OpenMM code with the backbone's topology and positions (N, CA, C; nanometers):
from openmm import Vec3, app, unit

residues = "MET GLN LYS GLU ASP LEU ILE TYR LEU ALA GLY ALA VAL ASP CYS ASP GLY THR ILE THR LEU THR ARG SER ASN TRP GLU ARG GLN SER PRO HIS ILE LEU PRO LEU VAL MET VAL SER ASN THR ASP GLU GLY LEU MET GLN TRP LEU GLU HIS THR PHE GLY ALA SER TYR ASN ARG GLU GLY ASP GLN PHE GLY TRP ARG CYS THR GLY LYS ALA ALA VAL ALA LEU LEU ARG LYS LEU LEU PRO LEU LEU LYS ILE LYS GLN ARG GLN ALA PHE HIS ILE LEU GLU TYR VAL GLU HIS TYR GLU PRO SER PRO ASN SER ARG PRO VAL SER GLN GLU GLN ALA ALA LEU ARG ARG GLY PHE TRP PHE VAL LEU ARG TYR LEU ASN SER ARG PRO GLY ARG ARG GLY ARG ARG TYR GLU ILE PRO ALA TYR ALA".split()
positions = [
    Vec3(13.5450, -4.0301, 3.8862),
    Vec3(13.4431, -3.9764, 3.9737),
    Vec3(13.3253, -4.0731, 3.9761),
    Vec3(13.2879, -4.1126, 4.0949),
    Vec3(13.1797, -4.2088, 4.1119),
    Vec3(13.0496, -4.1378, 4.1490),
    Vec3(12.9398, -4.2079, 4.1305),
    Vec3(12.8069, -4.1538, 4.1622),
    Vec3(12.7999, -4.1109, 4.3094),
    Vec3(12.8606, -4.1901, 4.3985),
    Vec3(12.8595, -4.1571, 4.5408),
    Vec3(12.9302, -4.0241, 4.5677),
    Vec3(13.0376, -3.9977, 4.4924),
    Vec3(13.1092, -3.8709, 4.5069),
    Vec3(13.0194, -3.7536, 4.4692),
    Vec3(12.9454, -3.7687, 4.3603),
    Vec3(12.8543, -3.6631, 4.3168),
    Vec3(12.7419, -3.6414, 4.4184),
    Vec3(12.6905, -3.7492, 4.4744),
    Vec3(12.5850, -3.7378, 4.5750),
    Vec3(12.6374, -3.6633, 4.6980),
    Vec3(12.7581, -3.6969, 4.7421),
    Vec3(12.8174, -3.6297, 4.8577),
    Vec3(12.8395, -3.4811, 4.8274),
    Vec3(12.8909, -3.4514, 4.7075),
    Vec3(12.9131, -3.3124, 4.6695),
    Vec3(12.7812, -3.2360, 4.6642),
    Vec3(12.6768, -3.2973, 4.6121),
    Vec3(12.5460, -3.2306, 4.6074),
    Vec3(12.5003, -3.1944, 4.7486),
    Vec3(12.5195, -3.2844, 4.8446),
    Vec3(12.4841, -3.2545, 4.9832),
    Vec3(12.5678, -3.1415, 5.0396),
    Vec3(12.6978, -3.1418, 5.0088),
    Vec3(12.7861, -3.0356, 5.0580),
    Vec3(12.7467, -2.9010, 4.9981),
    Vec3(12.7139, -2.8992, 4.8694),
    Vec3(12.6731, -2.7744, 4.8042),
    Vec3(12.5396, -2.7265, 4.8615),
    Vec3(12.4440, -2.8184, 4.8787),
    Vec3(12.3143, -2.7803, 4.9352),
    Vec3(12.3292, -2.7221, 5.0752),
    Vec3(12.4195, -2.7777, 5.1560),
    Vec3(12.4334, -2.7340, 5.2956),
    Vec3(12.5334, -2.6204, 5.3138),
    Vec3(12.6517, -2.6343, 5.2605),
    Vec3(12.7606, -2.5401, 5.2860),
    Vec3(12.8079, -2.4688, 5.1604),
    Vec3(12.7296, -2.4721, 5.0545),
    Vec3(12.7772, -2.4212, 4.9275),
    Vec3(12.6986, -2.3051, 4.8711),
    Vec3(12.7514, -2.2566, 4.7608),
    Vec3(12.6905, -2.1475, 4.6857),
    Vec3(12.7000, -2.1812, 4.5381),
    Vec3(12.5918, -2.1564, 4.4675),
    Vec3(12.5908, -2.1666, 4.3214),
    Vec3(12.5486, -2.0297, 4.2720),
    Vec3(12.6364, -1.9628, 4.1986),
    Vec3(12.6071, -1.8257, 4.1591),
    Vec3(12.6834, -1.7874, 4.0331),
    Vec3(12.6704, -1.6621, 3.9960),
    Vec3(12.7471, -1.6032, 3.8867),
    Vec3(12.8323, -1.4919, 3.9462),
    Vec3(12.9609, -1.4936, 3.9174),
    Vec3(13.0471, -1.3833, 3.9607),
    Vec3(13.0511, -1.2818, 3.8480),
    Vec3(13.0878, -1.1604, 3.8805),
    Vec3(13.0846, -1.0568, 3.7778),
    Vec3(13.2087, -0.9699, 3.7825),
    Vec3(13.2418, -0.9150, 3.6655),
    Vec3(13.3445, -0.8117, 3.6529),
    Vec3(13.3081, -0.7276, 3.5308),
    Vec3(13.3692, -0.6150, 3.5164),
    Vec3(13.3366, -0.5222, 3.4073),
    Vec3(13.1871, -0.4914, 3.4045),
    Vec3(13.1262, -0.4785, 3.5220),
    Vec3(12.9810, -0.4637, 3.5334),
    Vec3(12.9292, -0.3387, 3.4634),
    Vec3(13.0015, -0.2300, 3.4731),
    Vec3(12.9542, -0.1026, 3.4179),
    Vec3(12.9828, -0.0888, 3.2686),
    Vec3(13.0599, -0.1783, 3.2138),
    Vec3(13.0950, -0.1682, 3.0726),
    Vec3(12.9892, -0.2327, 2.9845),
    Vec3(13.0077, -0.2147, 2.8541),
    Vec3(12.9140, -0.2695, 2.7557),
    Vec3(12.9105, -0.4217, 2.7597),
    Vec3(13.0228, -0.4861, 2.7934),
    Vec3(13.0306, -0.6327, 2.7954),
    Vec3(13.0597, -0.6833, 2.9360),
    Vec3(12.9582, -0.6902, 3.0219),
    Vec3(12.9847, -0.7416, 3.1562),
    Vec3(13.0298, -0.8873, 3.1487),
    Vec3(13.1347, -0.9190, 3.2221),
    Vec3(13.1881, -1.0551, 3.2233),
    Vec3(13.1267, -1.1277, 3.3428),
    Vec3(13.0533, -1.2337, 3.3141),
    Vec3(12.9827, -1.3068, 3.4188),
    Vec3(13.0238, -1.4532, 3.4095),
    Vec3(13.0672, -1.5099, 3.5208),
    Vec3(13.1262, -1.6424, 3.5221),
    Vec3(13.0552, -1.7330, 3.6223),
    Vec3(13.0161, -1.8548, 3.5815),
    Vec3(12.9551, -1.9489, 3.6763),
    Vec3(13.0526, -1.9875, 3.7878),
    Vec3(12.9985, -2.0061, 3.9078),
    Vec3(13.0800, -2.0407, 4.0240),
    Vec3(13.0047, -2.1397, 4.1121),
    Vec3(13.0729, -2.2483, 4.1502),
    Vec3(13.0245, -2.3411, 4.2516),
    Vec3(13.1269, -2.3357, 4.3638),
    Vec3(13.0797, -2.3106, 4.4854),
    Vec3(13.1713, -2.2952, 4.5975),
    Vec3(13.1186, -2.3710, 4.7189),
    Vec3(13.2099, -2.4299, 4.7944),
    Vec3(13.1769, -2.4946, 4.9217),
    Vec3(13.2692, -2.4347, 5.0270),
    Vec3(13.2114, -2.3908, 5.1383),
    Vec3(13.2887, -2.3379, 5.2512),
    Vec3(13.2685, -2.4295, 5.3704),
    Vec3(13.3780, -2.4557, 5.4420),
    Vec3(13.3709, -2.5453, 5.5562),
    Vec3(13.4962, -2.5266, 5.6398),
    Vec3(13.4922, -2.5681, 5.7662),
    Vec3(13.6099, -2.5564, 5.8526),
    Vec3(13.6992, -2.6803, 5.8459),
    Vec3(13.6575, -2.7829, 5.7745),
    Vec3(13.7339, -2.9078, 5.7659),
    Vec3(13.8225, -2.9072, 5.6409),
    Vec3(13.9532, -2.8939, 5.6617),
    Vec3(14.0447, -2.8917, 5.5485),
    Vec3(14.0463, -3.0253, 5.4754),
    Vec3(14.0200, -3.1349, 5.5459),
    Vec3(14.0143, -3.2663, 5.4815),
    Vec3(13.9079, -3.2713, 5.3734),
    Vec3(13.7935, -3.2103, 5.3988),
    Vec3(13.6881, -3.2029, 5.2983),
    Vec3(13.7363, -3.1261, 5.1760),
    Vec3(13.8058, -3.0160, 5.1979),
    Vec3(13.8571, -2.9355, 5.0865),
    Vec3(13.9587, -3.0136, 5.0041),
    Vec3(14.0453, -3.0879, 5.0724),
    Vec3(14.1440, -3.1700, 5.0008),
    Vec3(14.0751, -3.2775, 4.9182),
    Vec3(13.9700, -3.3372, 4.9731),
    Vec3(13.8955, -3.4389, 4.8990),
    Vec3(13.8272, -3.3771, 4.7769),
    Vec3(13.7661, -3.2605, 4.7936),
    Vec3(13.7016, -3.1927, 4.6804),
    Vec3(13.8028, -3.1605, 4.5710),
    Vec3(13.9172, -3.1082, 4.6115),
    Vec3(14.0223, -3.0739, 4.5152),
    Vec3(14.0709, -3.1985, 4.4422),
    Vec3(14.0938, -3.3063, 4.5149),
    Vec3(14.1435, -3.4305, 4.4553),
    Vec3(14.0382, -3.4958, 4.3657),
    Vec3(13.9119, -3.4946, 4.4070),
    Vec3(13.8066, -3.5658, 4.3357),
    Vec3(13.7504, -3.4868, 4.2192),
    Vec3(13.7343, -3.3554, 4.2362),
    Vec3(13.6667, -3.2745, 4.1346),
    Vec3(13.7558, -3.1696, 4.0698),
    Vec3(13.8793, -3.1586, 4.1146),
    Vec3(13.9664, -3.0561, 4.0583),
    Vec3(13.9405, -2.9224, 4.1249),
    Vec3(13.9666, -2.8163, 4.0521),
    Vec3(13.9565, -2.6797, 4.1040),
    Vec3(14.0525, -2.6662, 4.2218),
    Vec3(14.0291, -2.5708, 4.3094),
    Vec3(14.1231, -2.5499, 4.4198),
    Vec3(14.0493, -2.4913, 4.5397),
    Vec3(14.1184, -2.4936, 4.6525),
    Vec3(14.0622, -2.4340, 4.7734),
    Vec3(14.1646, -2.3411, 4.8355),
    Vec3(14.1164, -2.2513, 4.9204),
    Vec3(14.2051, -2.1618, 4.9948),
    Vec3(14.1486, -2.1397, 5.1336),
    Vec3(14.2297, -2.0836, 5.2175),
    Vec3(14.1876, -2.0558, 5.3548),
    Vec3(14.1319, -1.9145, 5.3607),
    Vec3(14.0171, -1.9014, 5.4267),
    Vec3(13.9529, -1.7714, 5.4436),
    Vec3(13.9233, -1.7543, 5.5925),
    Vec3(14.0186, -1.7014, 5.6666),
    Vec3(14.0047, -1.6912, 5.8124),
    Vec3(14.0116, -1.8289, 5.8742),
    Vec3(13.9085, -1.8677, 5.9507),
    Vec3(13.9079, -2.0008, 6.0104),
    Vec3(13.8342, -2.1019, 5.9223),
    Vec3(13.7947, -2.0596, 5.8029),
    Vec3(13.7255, -2.1491, 5.7100),
    Vec3(13.8086, -2.1701, 5.5848),
    Vec3(13.7694, -2.2729, 5.5120),
    Vec3(13.8296, -2.3025, 5.3835),
    Vec3(13.7220, -2.2885, 5.2771),
    Vec3(13.7620, -2.2448, 5.1592),
    Vec3(13.6672, -2.2304, 5.0495),
    Vec3(13.7167, -2.3002, 4.9250),
    Vec3(13.6392, -2.3946, 4.8745),
    Vec3(13.6691, -2.4648, 4.7487),
    Vec3(13.5879, -2.3979, 4.6388),
    Vec3(13.6536, -2.3649, 4.5263),
    Vec3(13.5873, -2.2928, 4.4179),
    Vec3(13.6093, -2.3634, 4.2850),
    Vec3(13.5008, -2.3786, 4.2127),
    Vec3(13.5042, -2.4336, 4.0780),
    Vec3(13.4344, -2.3315, 3.9882),
    Vec3(13.5024, -2.2828, 3.8854),
    Vec3(13.4473, -2.1750, 3.8035),
    Vec3(13.4452, -2.2104, 3.6554),
    Vec3(13.3741, -2.1289, 3.5799),
    Vec3(13.3742, -2.1379, 3.4340),
    Vec3(13.3170, -2.2673, 3.3787),
    Vec3(13.3835, -2.3180, 3.2755),
    Vec3(13.3372, -2.4391, 3.2076),
    Vec3(13.3367, -2.5603, 3.2999),
    Vec3(13.4324, -2.5664, 3.3911),
    Vec3(13.4365, -2.6786, 3.4857),
    Vec3(13.3139, -2.6746, 3.5774),
    Vec3(13.2731, -2.5559, 3.6193),
    Vec3(13.1536, -2.5425, 3.7041),
    Vec3(13.0287, -2.5831, 3.6270),
    Vec3(13.0207, -2.5460, 3.5002),
    Vec3(12.9050, -2.5823, 3.4173),
    Vec3(12.8975, -2.7337, 3.4008),
    Vec3(13.0101, -2.7969, 3.3714),
    Vec3(13.0119, -2.9434, 3.3562),
    Vec3(12.9702, -3.0113, 3.4866),
    Vec3(13.0160, -2.9587, 3.5978),
    Vec3(12.9803, -3.0148, 3.7281),
    Vec3(12.8309, -2.9956, 3.7572),
    Vec3(12.7777, -2.8789, 3.7255),
    Vec3(12.6360, -2.8523, 3.7510),
    Vec3(12.5446, -2.9416, 3.6675),
    Vec3(12.5878, -2.9752, 3.5477),
    Vec3(12.5078, -3.0676, 3.4654),
    Vec3(12.4934, -3.2033, 3.5335),
    Vec3(12.5981, -3.2459, 3.6019),
    Vec3(12.5936, -3.3738, 3.6734),
    Vec3(12.5184, -3.3617, 3.8067),
    Vec3(12.5293, -3.2463, 3.8699),
    Vec3(12.4685, -3.2275, 4.0021),
    Vec3(12.3200, -3.1927, 3.9959),
    Vec3(12.2732, -3.1384, 3.8857),
    Vec3(12.1361, -3.0873, 3.8780),
    Vec3(12.0308, -3.1845, 3.9311),
    Vec3(12.0290, -3.3113, 3.8891),
    Vec3(11.9248, -3.4009, 3.9406),
    Vec3(11.9452, -3.4419, 4.0871),
    Vec3(12.0635, -3.4163, 4.1431),
    Vec3(12.0938, -3.4585, 4.2795),
    Vec3(12.0709, -3.3491, 4.3835),
    Vec3(12.0711, -3.2247, 4.3399),
    Vec3(12.0532, -3.1128, 4.4322),
    Vec3(11.9088, -3.1053, 4.4796),
    Vec3(11.8898, -3.0690, 4.6036),
    Vec3(11.7558, -3.0540, 4.6609),
    Vec3(11.7254, -2.9076, 4.6902),
    Vec3(11.8183, -2.8372, 4.7533),
    Vec3(11.7949, -2.6996, 4.7957),
    Vec3(11.8361, -2.5993, 4.6881),
    Vec3(11.9456, -2.6241, 4.6215),
    Vec3(12.0006, -2.5266, 4.5274),
    Vec3(11.9822, -2.5673, 4.3811),
    Vec3(11.8801, -2.6467, 4.3554),
    Vec3(11.8543, -2.6921, 4.2193),
    Vec3(11.8135, -2.5756, 4.1287),
    Vec3(11.7387, -2.4798, 4.1801),
    Vec3(11.6975, -2.3653, 4.0978),
    Vec3(11.8179, -2.2832, 4.0531),
    Vec3(11.9141, -2.2643, 4.1437),
    Vec3(12.0337, -2.1893, 4.1068),
    Vec3(12.1093, -2.2615, 3.9954),
    Vec3(12.1244, -2.3929, 4.0096),
    Vec3(12.1946, -2.4702, 3.9069),
    Vec3(12.1205, -2.4616, 3.7740),
    Vec3(11.9891, -2.4720, 3.7773),
    Vec3(11.9085, -2.4630, 3.6553),
    Vec3(11.9296, -2.3289, 3.5860),
    Vec3(11.9286, -2.2196, 3.6622),
    Vec3(11.9452, -2.0868, 3.6024),
    Vec3(12.0852, -2.0663, 3.5451),
    Vec3(12.1849, -2.1233, 3.6081),
    Vec3(12.3203, -2.1141, 3.5507),
    Vec3(12.3241, -2.1869, 3.4169),
    Vec3(12.2656, -2.3050, 3.4110),
    Vec3(12.2656, -2.3802, 3.2857),
    Vec3(12.1834, -2.3081, 3.1791),
    Vec3(12.0766, -2.2412, 3.2173),
    Vec3(11.9994, -2.1590, 3.1236),
    Vec3(12.0853, -2.0435, 3.0726),
    Vec3(12.1592, -1.9803, 3.1622),
    Vec3(12.2479, -1.8706, 3.1242),
    Vec3(12.3474, -1.9165, 3.0184),
    Vec3(12.4052, -2.0329, 3.0395),
    Vec3(12.5049, -2.0850, 2.9458),
    Vec3(12.4420, -2.1083, 2.8083),
    Vec3(12.3176, -2.1519, 2.8053),
    Vec3(12.2483, -2.1752, 2.6778),
    Vec3(12.2284, -2.0454, 2.6002),
    Vec3(12.2120, -1.9330, 2.6697),
    Vec3(12.1857, -1.8048, 2.6051),
    Vec3(12.3102, -1.7172, 2.5906),
    Vec3(12.4208, -1.7634, 2.6443),
    Vec3(12.5444, -1.6848, 2.6441),
    Vec3(12.6023, -1.6755, 2.5037),
    Vec3(12.6375, -1.5547, 2.4646),
    Vec3(12.7084, -1.5321, 2.3378),
    Vec3(12.8395, -1.4627, 2.3713),
    Vec3(12.9518, -1.5221, 2.3323),
    Vec3(13.0802, -1.4587, 2.3652),
    Vec3(13.0985, -1.3277, 2.2892),
    Vec3(13.1849, -1.2441, 2.3420),
    Vec3(13.2163, -1.1173, 2.2761),
    Vec3(13.2935, -1.1455, 2.1483),
    Vec3(13.2497, -1.0903, 2.0348),
    Vec3(13.3218, -1.1130, 1.9102),
    Vec3(13.4538, -1.0353, 1.9080),
    Vec3(13.5643, -1.1065, 1.9018),
    Vec3(13.6974, -1.0447, 1.8963),
    Vec3(13.7180, -0.9394, 2.0048),
    Vec3(13.6747, -0.9697, 2.1248),
    Vec3(13.6894, -0.8806, 2.2412),
    Vec3(13.6174, -0.7480, 2.2237),
    Vec3(13.5207, -0.7432, 2.1363),
    Vec3(13.4410, -0.6223, 2.1178),
    Vec3(13.3206, -0.6277, 2.2117),
    Vec3(13.2592, -0.5127, 2.2334),
    Vec3(13.1406, -0.5122, 2.3202),
    Vec3(13.0285, -0.5990, 2.2628),
    Vec3(12.9548, -0.6626, 2.3509),
    Vec3(12.8404, -0.7427, 2.3079),
    Vec3(12.7222, -0.6492, 2.2831),
    Vec3(12.6176, -0.7009, 2.2235),
    Vec3(12.4983, -0.6205, 2.1985),
    Vec3(12.4342, -0.5784, 2.3312),
    Vec3(12.3518, -0.4769, 2.3246),
    Vec3(12.2819, -0.4319, 2.4449),
    Vec3(12.1912, -0.5418, 2.4995),
    Vec3(12.1321, -0.6194, 2.4087),
    Vec3(12.0457, -0.7288, 2.4515),
    Vec3(12.1240, -0.8342, 2.5281),
    Vec3(12.2453, -0.8686, 2.4780),
    Vec3(12.3281, -0.9690, 2.5453),
    Vec3(12.3766, -0.9165, 2.6798),
    Vec3(12.4139, -0.7884, 2.6856),
    Vec3(12.4573, -0.7290, 2.8127),
    Vec3(12.3419, -0.7301, 2.9130),
    Vec3(12.2218, -0.6967, 2.8680),
    Vec3(12.1050, -0.6984, 2.9562),
    Vec3(12.0741, -0.8404, 3.0012),
    Vec3(12.0886, -0.9370, 2.9126),
    Vec3(12.0646, -1.0767, 2.9481),
    Vec3(12.1623, -1.1226, 3.0557),
    Vec3(12.2895, -1.0880, 3.0398),
    Vec3(12.3910, -1.1259, 3.1389),
    Vec3(12.3588, -1.0653, 3.2749),
    Vec3(12.3254, -0.9372, 3.2744),
    Vec3(12.2928, -0.8714, 3.4018),
    Vec3(12.1659, -0.9320, 3.4624),
    Vec3(12.0693, -0.9631, 3.3780),
    Vec3(11.9444, -1.0216, 3.4260),
    Vec3(11.9661, -1.1546, 3.4952),
    Vec3(12.0466, -1.2415, 3.4343),
    Vec3(12.0752, -1.3700, 3.4981),
    Vec3(12.1494, -1.3499, 3.6296),
    Vec3(12.2413, -1.2524, 3.6321),
    Vec3(12.3143, -1.2263, 3.7565),
    Vec3(12.2170, -1.1841, 3.8665),
    Vec3(12.1210, -1.0965, 3.8341),
    Vec3(12.0238, -1.0521, 3.9332),
    Vec3(11.9350, -1.1669, 3.9805),
    Vec3(11.8967, -1.2551, 3.8909),
    Vec3(11.8153, -1.3712, 3.9308),
    Vec3(11.8907, -1.4563, 4.0317),
    Vec3(12.0180, -1.4852, 4.0030),
    Vec3(12.0975, -1.5662, 4.0968),
    Vec3(12.1179, -1.4927, 4.2279),
    Vec3(12.1383, -1.3632, 4.2217),
    Vec3(12.1552, -1.2835, 4.3437),
    Vec3(12.0283, -1.2930, 4.4291),
    Vec3(11.9144, -1.2857, 4.3638),
    Vec3(11.7860, -1.2966, 4.4335),
    Vec3(11.7695, -1.4353, 4.4951),
    Vec3(11.7967, -1.5407, 4.4188),
    Vec3(11.7801, -1.6767, 4.4693),
    Vec3(11.8733, -1.7064, 4.5860),
    Vec3(11.9893, -1.6424, 4.5890),
    Vec3(12.0859, -1.6662, 4.6961),
    Vec3(12.0687, -1.5720, 4.8153),
    Vec3(11.9766, -1.4767, 4.8070),
    Vec3(11.9548, -1.3870, 4.9205),
    Vec3(11.8651, -1.4551, 5.0233),
    Vec3(11.8712, -1.4087, 5.1448),
    Vec3(11.7867, -1.4638, 5.2503),
    Vec3(11.6416, -1.4273, 5.2223),
    Vec3(11.5493, -1.5184, 5.2512),
    Vec3(11.4074, -1.4906, 5.2210),
    Vec3(11.3553, -1.3594, 5.2779),
    Vec3(11.3985, -1.3187, 5.3953),
    Vec3(11.3525, -1.1933, 5.4541),
    Vec3(11.3979, -1.0702, 5.3774),
    Vec3(11.5040, -1.0846, 5.2983),
    Vec3(11.5579, -0.9715, 5.2236),
    Vec3(11.5087, -0.9688, 5.0789),
    Vec3(11.4482, -1.0736, 5.0335),
    Vec3(11.4024, -1.0792, 4.8945),
    Vec3(11.2985, -0.9706, 4.8703),
    Vec3(11.3127, -0.9067, 4.7572),
    Vec3(11.2176, -0.8026, 4.7220),
    Vec3(11.2550, -0.6663, 4.7762),
    Vec3(11.3418, -0.6615, 4.8776),
    Vec3(11.3850, -0.5332, 4.9305),
    Vec3(11.5120, -0.4860, 4.8611),
    Vec3(11.6135, -0.5706, 4.8639),
    Vec3(11.7429, -0.5297, 4.8079),
    Vec3(11.7560, -0.5619, 4.6612),
    Vec3(11.6990, -0.6724, 4.6179),
    Vec3(11.7242, -0.7192, 4.4820),
    Vec3(11.5939, -0.7346, 4.4060),
    Vec3(11.5638, -0.6390, 4.3258),
    Vec3(11.4481, -0.6493, 4.2377),
    Vec3(11.4942, -0.7158, 4.1091),
    Vec3(11.4203, -0.8162, 4.0642),
    Vec3(11.4564, -0.8854, 3.9404),
    Vec3(11.4078, -0.8009, 3.8236),
    Vec3(11.4983, -0.7628, 3.7327),
    Vec3(11.4570, -0.6824, 3.6177),
    Vec3(11.3581, -0.7601, 3.5295),
    Vec3(11.2766, -0.6877, 3.4547),
    Vec3(11.1738, -0.7492, 3.3712),
    Vec3(11.2319, -0.8383, 3.2625),
    Vec3(11.3546, -0.8116, 3.2180),
    Vec3(11.4133, -0.8903, 3.1094),
    Vec3(11.4762, -1.0191, 3.1575),
    Vec3(11.4745, -1.0474, 3.2862),
    Vec3(11.5396, -1.1680, 3.3406),
    Vec3(11.4575, -1.2919, 3.3178),
] * unit.nanometer
topology = app.Topology()
chain = topology.addChain("A")
for resn in residues:
    res = topology.addResidue(resn, chain)
    for name in ("N", "CA", "C"):
        topology.addAtom(name, app.Element.getBySymbol(name[0]), res)
């Protein structure tokens, strides 16, 4: 992977991408929250290049294609992209902050209430940052612990 590839990817993420946290088991004691970097575009050639250059995979979603990089691979990619991003740098920063504070579930047991609240808080922050400016403050209130 060359510097030019990272610069191009940063532009694609800033324009056609999303940096967020996905969630599952939200209502349980141990919400599972996973970093996600995604690029959507109608050009399948771009998706093939992303898959070949950065790994992960893409799929077709109607008339668009979506390339998704999740988990540890997304975190490693965000560490490289952080200084190159212009529009979505805050989202990348918050994901990397989340990873610094993340504590895995011990032996698949529920995490502490503090860790569960921290996970939900980071998810709400990313949800807020990715919402349209006109909707901020109406739909997504950032909890005090975020």
